[in-house]
A tleap script that builds the chain and sets N, CA, C and O, in Angstrom:
source leaprc.protein.ff14SB
mol = sequence {
  NALA ASP GLY ARG ILE ARG ASP ALA LYS THR
  VAL ILE LEU LEU GLN HIE ALA LEU LEU ALA
  ASP LEU LEU GLY CLYS
}
set mol.1.N position { -105.852 30.702 24.934 }
set mol.1.CA position { -105.435 29.292 24.863 }
set mol.1.C position { -105.413 28.835 23.401 }
set mol.1.O position { -104.461 28.198 22.951 }
set mol.2.N position { -106.468 29.168 22.678 }
set mol.2.CA position { -106.537 28.762 21.270 }
set mol.2.C position { -105.384 29.352 20.476 }
set mol.2.O position { -104.815 28.700 19.601 }
set mol.3.N position { -105.043 30.611 20.798 }
set mol.3.CA position { -103.942 31.279 20.096 }
set mol.3.C position { -102.634 30.539 20.311 }
set mol.3.O position { -101.844 30.364 19.383 }
set mol.4.N position { -102.412 30.102 21.563 }
set mol.4.CA position { -101.163 29.391 21.868 }
set mol.4.C position { -101.108 28.078 21.123 }
set mol.4.O position { -100.067 27.702 20.585 }
set mol.5.N position { -102.242 27.374 21.090 }
set mol.5.CA position { -102.277 26.078 20.399 }
set mol.5.C position { -102.015 26.297 18.910 }
set mol.5.O position { -101.285 25.537 18.274 }
set mol.6.N position { -102.619 27.339 18.374 }
set mol.6.CA position { -102.450 27.636 16.944 }
set mol.6.C position { -100.987 27.948 16.645 }
set mol.6.O position { -100.441 27.485 15.643 }
set mol.7.N position { -100.349 28.741 17.522 }
set mol.7.CA position { -98.943 29.086 17.337 }
set mol.7.C position { -98.082 27.835 17.408 }
set mol.7.O position { -97.150 27.671 16.621 }
set mol.8.N position { -98.398 26.947 18.359 }
set mol.8.CA position { -97.624 25.720 18.524 }
set mol.8.C position { -97.703 24.885 17.253 }
set mol.8.O position { -96.703 24.342 16.784 }
set mol.9.N position { -98.913 24.793 16.706 }
set mol.9.CA position { -99.091 23.988 15.487 }
set mol.9.C position { -98.295 24.613 14.337 }
set mol.9.O position { -97.706 23.908 13.518 }
set mol.10.N position { -98.291 25.943 14.295 }
set mol.10.CA position { -97.552 26.641 13.240 }
set mol.10.C position { -96.067 26.350 13.352 }
set mol.10.O position { -95.396 26.101 12.350 }
set mol.11.N position { -95.557 26.382 14.578 }
set mol.11.CA position { -94.122 26.120 14.803 }
set mol.11.C position { -93.786 24.695 14.392 }
set mol.11.O position { -92.766 24.447 13.750 }
set mol.12.N position { -94.659 23.757 14.770 }
set mol.12.CA position { -94.419 22.348 14.410 }
set mol.12.C position { -94.413 22.185 12.895 }
set mol.12.O position { -93.570 21.478 12.342 }
set mol.13.N position { -95.354 22.840 12.231 }
set mol.13.CA position { -95.426 22.732 10.773 }
set mol.13.C position { -94.167 23.324 10.127 }
set mol.13.O position { -93.631 22.773 9.165 }
set mol.14.N position { -93.709 24.448 10.671 }
set mol.14.CA position { -92.514 25.088 10.130 }
set mol.14.C position { -91.296 24.199 10.320 }
set mol.14.O position { -90.490 24.031 9.404 }
set mol.15.N position { -91.166 23.627 11.523 }
set mol.15.CA position { -90.028 22.752 11.809 }
set mol.15.C position { -90.076 21.525 10.913 }
set mol.15.O position { -89.046 21.076 10.412 }
set mol.16.N position { -91.275 20.983 10.711 }
set mol.16.CA position { -91.423 19.793 9.872 }
set mol.16.C position { -91.038 20.125 8.438 }
set mol.16.O position { -90.411 19.314 7.756 }
set mol.17.N position { -91.411 21.307 7.983 }
set mol.17.CA position { -91.097 21.725 6.619 }
set mol.17.C position { -89.587 21.882 6.461 }
set mol.17.O position { -89.020 21.487 5.442 }
set mol.18.N position { -88.937 22.461 7.475 }
set mol.18.CA position { -87.490 22.638 7.415 }
set mol.18.C position { -86.799 21.283 7.412 }
set mol.18.O position { -85.848 21.066 6.660 }
set mol.19.N position { -87.275 20.377 8.250 }
set mol.19.CA position { -86.686 19.046 8.340 }
set mol.19.C position { -86.853 18.313 7.014 }
set mol.19.O position { -85.918 17.671 6.534 }
set mol.20.N position { -88.023 18.407 6.431 }
set mol.20.CA position { -88.294 17.742 5.156 }
set mol.20.C position { -87.392 18.320 4.070 }
set mol.20.O position { -86.928 17.601 3.185 }
set mol.21.N position { -87.148 19.646 4.149 }
set mol.21.CA position { -86.303 20.298 3.165 }
set mol.21.C position { -84.869 19.796 3.287 }
set mol.21.O position { -84.198 19.548 2.286 }
set mol.22.N position { -84.409 19.648 4.532 }
set mol.22.CA position { -83.048 19.160 4.760 }
set mol.22.C position { -82.915 17.709 4.282 }
set mol.22.O position { -81.912 17.340 3.671 }
set mol.23.N position { -83.919 16.905 4.563 }
set mol.23.CA position { -83.881 15.501 4.156 }
set mol.23.C position { -83.965 15.403 2.636 }
set mol.23.O position { -83.392 14.504 2.020 }
set mol.24.N position { -84.699 16.352 2.047 }
set mol.24.CA position { -84.843 16.354 0.597 }
set mol.24.C position { -83.501 16.578 -0.093 }
set mol.24.O position { -83.241 16.068 -1.183 }
set mol.25.N position { -82.644 17.373 0.596 }
set mol.25.CA position { -81.335 17.661 0.023 }
set mol.25.C position { -80.398 16.503 0.313 }
set mol.25.O position { -79.233 16.537 -0.082 }
savepdb mol mol.pdb
quit
């Protein structure tokens, strides 16, 4: 369960980073 939560957080962080990068451009 902890692994899944950790993966989910990682995915959210990655998506947020990509979104911020797109907005930055």
